N, C-alpha and C positions, 0 to 999 in steps of 0.2 A: 504494500500500500504506500502511496506517495506520502512522504514525511509530513507534508502540509495537511493531509487528510486525517492523520492519526488522532489529534485532539478531538475533532468532531466525531470520529468513529467511537472513541472511548466514551465521550459524553453521551452518545446515543445509547450505547450498551448500558451504561450506569443508569440513565434515565428510565429505560425500559425495565430493568431489574427492580428499580425502586418503585415503579408503578405497579409491580406485581407483588409488593409487600416483602421483597427481599431486602435485607439491610446491606447497603453498599456505601462505604466510605472511601474506598480506594480501588484501583484497578492496576494490576501488574501485567505488562506485556510479556507473554510467554513466547510468542512467535509472530513474525511480521513478514508475510510474503504476498500472495495474491489476496489473502484475507488476513485479518488481525485476530489473534487468539489471546484472550485476556483471562486472568484469574481475578474474579470480583471478590472483594473482602469487605466485611467479615463473613458474609453469607457463604463463601467458598463455593462459588459457581463458576464454571468455565463458559465463557461467551465467545462465539465465533461471529465476526463482523465482516461484512463485505458490502461494496457498493450495490445499490438496489438493482442494477443491471445484471448482477451476478445471480441469476435465477435458479441455479442448481441447488440452492439451499433447501427448497421444498422436497426435491428428489432425495437428497441426502437424509433429511429428517424422516421421510416415510420409509426409506430403506432401513435405516437404523432401527426403527420401531419393529419392522417385520423380522429383522435378524435377531433382535433381543427376544422376541416371542419364541424363536426357535432355539434359544440358548447359545447362539453363536458368540464367539469371543470378540465382541465389539463394545466400544464405550456406550454408556447409557445416557439418555436424555435426563435433564434435571427433573426429578419427580415432584418437586414442590410447585411447579407451574404447568400450565396447559402446554402440551407438546405441539408447538406450531412455530411458524416463522413470524417474527415480529419486525415491524418496519418503523423507522423514525429518521427524519432529517436526511433522507437519501440513502439510508443504509438498511440492510436486512441483518437481523440478529437471531441466532439460535442459541439456546441455553442447554448446557450439558453438565453431567456429573463431573466434579473435579476429583481426580485420583492422586493421592499422595504417592510420589515415586517410591518404589521399593528399594531396599538396599541389600546387596549391591545391585547396580542397574544393568550389569552384563547379562546378556541373553545367550544361552547355549544354542548352537545350530539345531540340535535335536528338538529343543522346546519350540524354537521358532518354526521349524518345519511342521511339528505336530499341531501347533496352534493355527498355522496357515491352512493345514489340511482340514481342520475342524471348520474354519471359516468357509472354505470351498464347499464342504459338505452342506453347510447351511444355505449357502448361495445356490447350490444346485437345485434346491427345493423351490426356489422363487422364480416366478414367471413375470418379469418386469421388462418394459421396453428400455433398452440401453444401446448405446453405440457399439459397433464392432471395433475390435482393436485396430483394424485397418483404417477406420475413420480417423483415429487419433494419429496414425502414421501419416495419413494424407494431410492433416493439419500441419504437421512438421514439414512435409514436402512443400506446402504452399508458403510457409514461412521462409524456407530456404530460397524459394523462387522470387520472393518479394524483396528487392534490393532496398526499398524505402524503409522497411521494417528491420532489415539486417545490414545496415550500411557499413559496418566495420568488418564484415566477413569477406576475406580475401577470395579471389576467384577460384584458386586451387582448392581451398577449403570448402567453398560452396559446391564445387563439382564433386568433391569427395562425399560430403553429406548427402547431396541429392542422389548420387549413384547408389550409395549404400541403402538409403531409405527405400528407393524404388526397387532395387533388386531383392532385398530381404522381405519387403512387403509382399512382393509377388511370390517368392519362393515359399514363405511360411504359409501364405494364404492358399497355395496350390497343394499343400501336403495333405489337406483334409484332416481326418481324425476328430476326436471328441472335442467339443467346445462347450463352455458354460459361462455363467456369470462370474466375473472376476472382480477383485478389488481394484485393479488397475495400476496402483502404485504402492504395493505393500513393502516399501523400503523401511529401514530401521527408524527413520524419522516419523513414520506413521505407526509405530508400535510402542505402546505404553507398557512399562514394567511396573505392575501394581502388586499389592498384597494379595489380590485375588487372581494372580497370574497375568499372562500377557493379554493385551487387548489391542485390536486394530482400530484406528481412527481415520478420519478424512475419507469418506466414501464417495465423494463427488466425482472421482475419476473412474467409477465402475464402468466396465465394458464387457463384451463377450469375446471369448477366444480360448486358446489352449491354456491349461494351467501353467505351462512352461513360460508364458508371457509374464505371469505374476512372479514366478520364481526368478525370472531374470532381474527383478528389482531387488531381490534379497541378496545377502552375502553368498558367495559361491558355495561355502560349506553347507548352507541350508539345503541346496539341491541334492546333496549326497544323502540326506536323511528323509527326503520326501519320496514316498513309494511310487513305483511305476512311472518314473520320469523317462522321457525320450531324450537321451543325451545329445543327439544331433540337433533336435529341435530346440532344446534349451540353449545350446551353443549359439544357434542362429538368433534366438530371441535376445540373448545377452548383447550381442553386437548391435542388433536393431534398437534395443532400449538405450544403449550408450549413444547411438547416433541421434535418437530422439531427444534425450535430455541435454545433449550438447547443443542441439539446434535451439532449444528453448532459451539457453543462456545467451545466444547471439541476438535475440530480440531486443531492440533498443528500449523497449518498455519493460524488460525483465527486472523484477524487484528482489530477486534473491540477494541477500546481503553480500555474499562473496562470489556472485555470479561471474564477474569479469575474470577472476582468477581460475575458476572452475572451467570456464569455456575453453581456455587454452590448455589446461591440464587434460581435459577429456578429449580434445582433438588429438593430442599426442597419444593417449591411450587407444583411441579408435584406430589411428594409423598403425600402431604397433600390433593390435589384434588382427587387422586385415593383412599386415605383412606376414604374420605367423600362420594364419589359417585361411585367408581369403574370404570372400563373401558367400561362398557356397556352403550349404547346410549338409553336414555328413549324414549319410543314411545309417 
């Protein structure tokens, strides 16, 4: 979120919580990216705040409710208020349970894989309209092709990203195989280590595709503990995901705090991966 927007976004969240009879004297910024994540005190509620145009809040809320009903390992909505999207001063706000981080915060690959498998099992039971993972790849392709939005991207790097996204999108899409509802970005930043075990957050990126696409966002060791994984498909998905997240960092509107550093590092990693293995998916 733009720095100039943060005070208004915080004020909107505090005002909404106060109107719901939650006691709010302070707000701590926990994360600031495309949306703002706040811990409201002393009521101890987690608020997620985004510009009103960010309309996936309703989808995320409804999906979280359905997954909670099935016992899936996802963060719960705040039980003291009506579970809905609140709007004020140009921002949408959703209110969630705040979980005190467990100590130590480290997550074993086996626990990570087991929890992700449970999430996938719960998602498999849901029939909800979501994008296909190739739709998200296409968004990255469009960004690479748009020089106005990626003005700092050198021609050679633009060609590398464009070719990788195009070839792997086609290769993975043509393999067929089982597909289901996915988290979309189950990386470590979207996993909470709580006293009640691991919980996944940030469901706005849900899409349909092979489970290997989700596993590609997790540390490599996690894939070794996830049952019945296709190693070749996982390899291809890892390179595809690396190309996608690298592309997002070159967007001139990217708001990840260390995005400029990461975009250069990840380009280097992508080149190294392609030099070692090439863009083809092993059978």
